[in-house]
ZAMAR-891561 format. One record per residue (C-alpha): x, y, z. Coordinates in Angstrom, 1 decimal, padded with zeros to 4 digits. Example, Ala and Ser with C-alpha at 12.3 -4.5 7.8 and 13.67 -1.06 7.14 Angstrom:
% ZAMAR-891561
012.3 | -004.5 | 007.8
013.7 | -001.1 | 007.1
This chain:
% ZAMAR-891561
048.5 | 113.6 | 082.5
050.0 | 111.3 | 085.0
049.4 | 108.1 | 082.9
051.7 | 109.9 | 080.1
054.4 | 110.7 | 082.4
054.4 | 107.2 | 083.8
054.4 | 105.7 | 080.2
057.3 | 108.3 | 079.4
059.4 | 107.2 | 082.2
058.7 | 103.5 | 081.4
059.6 | 104.0 | 077.6
062.8 | 105.8 | 079.0
063.9 | 103.0 | 081.0
063.2 | 100.6 | 078.4
065.4 | 102.8 | 075.7
068.0 | 102.9 | 078.6
068.0 | 099.3 | 079.3
068.6 | 098.8 | 075.2
071.1 | 101.1 | 074.9
073.3 | 099.5 | 077.8
072.5 | 096.0 | 076.2
073.4 | 097.2 | 073.1
076.9 | 099.1 | 074.2
077.9 | 095.9 | 076.1
077.3 | 093.8 | 073.0
079.4 | 096.0 | 070.9
082.1 | 096.0 | 073.4
082.0 | 092.1 | 073.8
082.0 | 091.8 | 069.6
084.6 | 094.0 | 069.4
086.8 | 092.2 | 072.0
086.3 | 089.0 | 070.3
087.1 | 090.2 | 066.8
090.4 | 091.7 | 068.2
091.2 | 088.4 | 069.8
090.5 | 086.8 | 066.5
092.6 | 089.1 | 064.7
095.5 | 088.5 | 066.8
095.4 | 084.7 | 066.7
094.9 | 084.8 | 063.1
098.1 | 086.8 | 063.0
100.1 | 084.6 | 065.2
098.7 | 081.7 | 063.0
100.0 | 083.2 | 059.8
103.4 | 084.2 | 061.7
103.7 | 080.4 | 063.0
102.8 | 079.1 | 059.5
105.5 | 081.2 | 057.9
108.0 | 079.9 | 060.3
107.3 | 076.1 | 059.7
107.6 | 076.6 | 056.1
110.8 | 078.2 | 056.7
111.7 | 075.0 | 058.7
110.5 | 072.7 | 056.1
112.2 | 074.6 | 053.4
115.7 | 074.3 | 055.3
114.9 | 070.7 | 056.0
113.8 | 070.0 | 052.4
117.1 | 071.6 | 051.4
119.7 | 069.3 | 053.2
118.6 | 065.6 | 053.4
121.3 | 064.8 | 056.2
119.9 | 067.5 | 058.2
116.2 | 066.0 | 057.4
117.3 | 062.4 | 058.3
118.8 | 063.8 | 061.6
115.7 | 065.8 | 062.3
113.4 | 062.7 | 061.7
115.8 | 060.6 | 063.7
115.3 | 063.1 | 066.8
111.8 | 063.3 | 066.1
111.4 | 059.8 | 066.5
113.3 | 059.6 | 069.8
111.4 | 062.4 | 071.2
108.0 | 060.6 | 070.3
109.4 | 057.1 | 072.0
110.0 | 059.0 | 075.3
106.9 | 060.6 | 075.6
């Protein structure tokens, strides 16, 4: 009878350890999923903003020339 209790105690410890590791893995995976979704949303927002800037620049040649000139000046300063 003592051997069965010891074996059950060992099994309980193993199940408990697996449960803790599983819970930890689920929390970690969920954290990465949320971070990925937030980064993806930010990427989409920035991509839309960049598209808007490009549309504005494409609509006005003088503005685009001025922008390009300023960009070249900044590149030389760096």
